[in-house]
Backbone as a printed PyTorch tensor [residue, N CA C, xyz], in Angstrom:
tensor([[[  0.6990,  -0.9080,   0.2080],
         [  0.1950,   0.0250,  -0.0640],
         [  0.9290,   1.1510,   0.0130]],

        [[  0.6780,   2.4640,  -0.9090],
         [  1.6330,   3.4870,  -1.1350],
         [  0.6190,   4.4970,  -0.1070]],

        [[  1.3620,   5.5290,  -0.0080],
         [  0.7240,   6.5230,   0.9020],
         [ -0.2490,   7.1570,   0.1060]],

        [[ -0.4170,   7.1860,  -1.1510],
         [ -1.6410,   7.5730,  -2.0410],
         [ -2.5210,   6.7310,  -2.0600]],

        [[ -2.7160,   5.3960,  -1.4940],
         [ -3.6000,   4.5530,  -1.5960],
         [ -4.1960,   4.6470,   0.1440]],

        [[ -3.7560,   5.5170,   1.0120],
         [ -4.3090,   5.0530,   2.2550],
         [ -5.4770,   6.1300,   2.4440]],

        [[ -6.4050,   5.4250,   3.1770],
         [ -7.8090,   5.9130,   3.6500],
         [ -7.9320,   6.5950,   4.9450]],

        [[ -8.7510,   7.3230,   4.9300],
         [ -9.0270,   8.3000,   6.4700],
         [ -9.7310,   7.3010,   7.6010]],

        [[ -9.3130,   7.5180,   8.4420],
         [-10.0430,   6.7430,   9.4150],
         [-11.6970,   6.5140,   9.6400]],

        [[-12.3590,   6.0860,   9.8140],
         [-13.5650,   5.9770,  10.0230],
         [-14.0250,   6.6060,  11.6040]],

        [[-14.7700,   7.5750,  11.6050],
         [-14.8660,   8.0420,  13.0290],
         [-16.1440,   7.4750,  13.4310]],

        [[-15.9880,   6.9230,  14.6210],
         [-17.2410,   6.3070,  15.5010],
         [-17.3300,   6.9510,  16.6480]],

        [[-18.7240,   6.9480,  17.2990],
         [-18.8820,   7.4860,  18.2090],
         [-18.2840,   6.3350,  19.4480]],

        [[-18.0600,   7.0900,  20.7170],
         [-17.6460,   6.2320,  22.0770],
         [-18.8300,   5.5030,  22.3380]],

        [[-17.9810,   4.1580,  23.0430],
         [-19.2840,   3.2580,  23.8500],
         [-19.7000,   4.2290,  24.9970]],

        [[-20.6790,   3.3600,  25.2890],
         [-21.3440,   3.7490,  26.6700],
         [-20.1670,   3.9330,  28.1330]],

        [[-19.9720,   5.3170,  27.8970],
         [-18.6650,   5.2150,  29.0450],
         [-19.1810,   5.0730,  30.4790]],

        [[-20.4670,   5.1460,  30.5860],
         [-20.8310,   4.9660,  32.3150],
         [-20.9420,   3.7150,  32.3800]],

        [[-21.5410,   2.6660,  31.7310],
         [-22.0050,   1.3100,  31.9170],
         [-23.2920,   1.1260,  32.2230]],

        [[-24.2070,   2.1290,  32.5370],
         [-25.6200,   1.7860,  32.9700],
         [-26.2370,   1.0560,  31.6980]],

        [[-26.0620,   1.5490,  30.7760],
         [-26.8220,   0.5720,  30.0530],
         [-26.6250,  -1.0190,  30.0170]],

        [[-25.2540,  -1.0850,  29.6540],
         [-24.8000,  -2.7490,  29.9610],
         [-25.2650,  -3.4660,  30.9200]],

        [[-25.4740,  -2.7690,  32.3880],
         [-25.6750,  -3.1190,  33.5070],
         [-27.0860,  -3.4690,  33.6310]],

        [[-27.6860,  -2.6960,  32.8590],
         [-29.3290,  -3.0730,  32.8170],
         [-29.6610,  -3.8520,  31.9730]],

        [[-29.1370,  -4.0370,  31.1450],
         [-29.2110,  -5.0510,  29.7480],
         [-29.1260,  -6.4710,  30.8160]],

        [[-27.7180,  -6.3220,  31.0750],
         [-27.3530,  -7.7110,  31.7740],
         [-28.2830,  -8.2090,  33.0900]],

        [[-28.7620,  -6.9380,  33.4230],
         [-29.5750,  -7.3860,  34.7650],
         [-30.8520,  -7.9930,  34.0650]],

        [[-31.3860,  -7.4900,  33.2080],
         [-32.7250,  -7.7770,  32.4580],
         [-32.4580,  -9.1630,  31.5640]],

        [[-31.2880,  -9.5410,  30.9950],
         [-31.1210, -10.7270,  30.6840],
         [-31.0040, -11.7540,  31.8330]],

        [[-30.2730, -11.5800,  32.7550],
         [-30.6600, -12.7370,  33.7320],
         [-31.8910, -12.9170,  34.5870]],

        [[-32.6950, -11.8220,  34.5040],
         [-33.8010, -12.2410,  35.1180],
         [-34.9370, -13.0880,  33.8540]],

        [[-34.7380, -12.4850,  33.0470],
         [-35.3910, -13.5250,  31.8350],
         [-35.0700, -14.8580,  32.1160]],

        [[-33.9390, -15.0480,  32.0600],
         [-33.2420, -16.4880,  32.0030],
         [-34.0570, -17.1200,  33.3380]],

        [[-33.9710, -16.2010,  34.7220],
         [-34.3730, -16.8610,  36.1370],
         [-35.8940, -17.0450,  35.9470]],

        [[-36.8010, -16.3780,  34.7030],
         [-38.0900, -17.0020,  34.7820],
         [-38.2220, -18.1350,  33.9120]],

        [[-37.2840, -17.8070,  32.9010],
         [-37.2690, -19.2320,  31.9820],
         [-36.9460, -20.4000,  32.6520]],

        [[-36.1280, -20.4290,  33.6230],
         [-35.6930, -21.6040,  34.2550],
         [-36.7840, -21.9420,  35.6840]],

        [[-37.3930, -20.9270,  35.8600],
         [-38.4030, -21.3170,  36.9270],
         [-39.6580, -22.1980,  36.1420]],

        [[-39.8740, -21.8240,  34.7590],
         [-40.7490, -22.5550,  34.3650],
         [-40.4430, -23.9370,  33.8270]],

        [[-39.2360, -24.2250,  33.6280],
         [-38.4380, -25.4760,  33.2840],
         [-37.8960, -26.3260,  34.8230]],

        [[-38.4710, -26.0480,  35.7130],
         [-38.0110, -26.2240,  37.1470],
         [-38.1050, -27.7400,  37.0490]],

        [[-39.4710, -28.3020,  36.8890],
         [-39.2360, -30.0800,  36.5320],
         [-38.1030, -30.6960,  35.9380]],

        [[-37.9710, -30.3160,  34.2260],
         [-36.8960, -30.5080,  33.5110],
         [-35.6140, -30.2240,  34.0970]],

        [[-35.4590, -29.4780,  34.7720],
         [-33.8590, -29.3410,  35.6410],
         [-33.8830, -29.8750,  36.4860]],

        [[-34.7810, -30.3320,  37.3970],
         [-34.7880, -31.3350,  38.5240],
         [-34.3800, -32.9110,  37.9430]],

        [[-35.3260, -33.2290,  37.0000],
         [-34.9180, -34.5340,  36.5900],
         [-33.3720, -34.6520,  35.6930]],

        [[-32.8430, -33.4240,  35.6060],
         [-31.3600, -33.7640,  34.7690],
         [-30.3250, -33.4530,  36.0100]],

        [[-30.6440, -32.9570,  37.0490],
         [-29.9650, -32.4240,  38.2020],
         [-29.3010, -31.3750,  38.0060]],

        [[-30.1060, -30.3500,  37.4550],
         [-29.2580, -28.8540,  37.0470],
         [-30.3180, -28.1290,  37.5790]],

        [[-30.7770, -28.0480,  39.1250],
         [-31.7990, -27.0720,  39.6870],
         [-30.6600, -25.6420,  39.6450]],

        [[-29.3750, -25.9520,  39.8020],
         [-28.4590, -24.9500,  40.3480],
         [-28.5060, -24.0480,  39.4510]],

        [[-28.7850, -24.2570,  38.1690],
         [-28.8110, -23.1540,  37.4610],
         [-29.8970, -22.0530,  37.9520]],

        [[-30.6940, -22.1300,  38.6910],
         [-31.7640, -21.3330,  38.7510],
         [-31.0230, -20.4720,  39.8190]],

        [[-30.3900, -21.1360,  40.7610],
         [-29.4790, -20.0060,  41.8780],
         [-28.5190, -19.2350,  40.8690]],

        [[-27.9830, -19.6370,  39.7450],
         [-27.0530, -19.0560,  39.1330],
         [-27.9060, -17.7140,  38.4700]],

        [[-29.0210, -17.7550,  37.7410],
         [-29.4860, -16.8220,  37.3940],
         [-30.3630, -15.7430,  38.4990]],

        [[-30.2500, -16.2300,  39.6190],
         [-30.9030, -15.4630,  40.4580],
         [-29.8130, -14.6810,  40.9720]],

        [[-28.7230, -15.1750,  41.3010],
         [-27.4980, -14.5080,  41.8660],
         [-27.3510, -13.6860,  40.7820]],

        [[-27.0670, -13.8250,  39.4740],
         [-27.0030, -12.7660,  38.5090],
         [-27.9980, -11.3880,  38.5250]],

        [[-29.1780, -11.9130,  38.6990],
         [-30.1350, -10.5400,  38.6370],
         [-30.1180, -10.1270,  39.9970]],

        [[-29.6530, -10.4240,  41.2020],
         [-29.5490,  -9.9920,  42.4140],
         [-28.2580,  -9.1640,  42.3150]],

        [[-27.2170,  -9.6890,  41.8600],
         [-25.7320,  -8.5690,  41.7290],
         [-26.1650,  -7.6020,  40.8170]],

        [[-26.9350,  -7.9900,  39.7060],
         [-27.1480,  -6.4990,  38.8590],
         [-27.4180,  -5.2760,  39.5420]],

        [[-28.6430,  -5.5230,  40.4590],
         [-29.5190,  -4.5400,  41.1200],
         [-28.3320,  -3.4440,  42.1820]],

        [[-27.4800,  -4.3510,  42.7270],
         [-26.3580,  -3.1560,  43.2730],
         [-25.6330,  -2.4120,  42.1400]],

        [[-25.1410,  -3.2200,  40.9770],
         [-24.4820,  -2.7570,  39.7130],
         [-25.3460,  -1.5450,  39.4690]],

        [[-26.2780,  -1.7960,  39.2370],
         [-27.0650,  -0.5290,  38.5500],
         [-27.5740,   0.5350,  39.4270]],

        [[-27.4180,   0.1940,  40.5030],
         [-27.1560,   1.4920,  41.7680],
         [-25.7160,   2.2300,  41.4350]],

        [[-24.7210,   1.2470,  41.4130],
         [-23.6570,   2.0210,  41.4830],
         [-23.2240,   2.7940,  40.2370]],

        [[-23.4540,   2.3150,  38.9750],
         [-23.4730,   2.9980,  37.9090],
         [-24.1190,   3.8480,  37.6570]],

        [[-25.3350,   4.0350,  38.1530],
         [-26.3390,   5.4120,  38.1070],
         [-25.9320,   6.3970,  38.8740]],

        [[-25.2910,   6.1970,  39.6930],
         [-24.5330,   7.2410,  40.7710],
         [-23.5020,   7.7790,  40.4240]],

        [[-22.9720,   6.9740,  39.2900],
         [-21.2840,   7.3020,  39.0760],
         [-21.7420,   7.8670,  37.8240]],

        [[-22.9620,   8.0680,  36.8600],
         [-23.2170,   8.8280,  36.0650],
         [-23.4990,   9.6550,  36.3280]],

        [[-24.4840,   9.9430,  37.6700],
         [-24.7540,  10.9490,  38.0580],
         [-23.7240,  12.0800,  38.1540]],

        [[-22.4400,  11.5670,  38.8320],
         [-21.5840,  12.0410,  39.1640],
         [-20.4980,  12.7030,  38.0940]],

        [[-20.7660,  11.8770,  37.1820],
         [-19.9820,  12.2890,  35.9050],
         [-20.2530,  13.4040,  35.3560]],

        [[-21.8800,  13.5330,  35.4240],
         [-22.7820,  14.8610,  34.7870],
         [-22.3050,  15.8220,  35.5750]],

        [[-22.5580,  15.9310,  37.0770],
         [-22.4390,  17.1100,  37.6600],
         [-20.9020,  17.2510,  37.7160]],

        [[-20.1390,  16.6400,  37.4410],
         [-18.4160,  17.3120,  37.3270],
         [-18.3060,  17.8230,  35.7450]],

        [[-19.3960,  17.4220,  34.6250],
         [-19.1860,  18.2580,  33.6150],
         [-19.9430,  19.6020,  33.4960]],

        [[-21.0880,  19.5450,  34.1010],
         [-21.6660,  20.5910,  34.4240],
         [-20.9390,  21.6640,  35.1760]],

        [[-19.6060,  21.2850,  35.9820],
         [-18.8900,  22.5090,  36.7500],
         [-18.1250,  23.5650,  35.8530]]])
């Protein structure tokens, strides 16, 4: 590739810098998984995989303080940007 063949880099928007969206989507995904697994509880018991329910519950519950933390952090970012 010669200097005449160089292309300008494509400018893209930065990713979600505060993480609120990522944590919210993850918490929603774990909650949906929990509901589905609760509906399939009998099949899980027959397969000896009831622990999957506890994993989904743990993921959903850990998402709540994560959402609280990232929301507070986003608010702090916005307050400091306003100054």
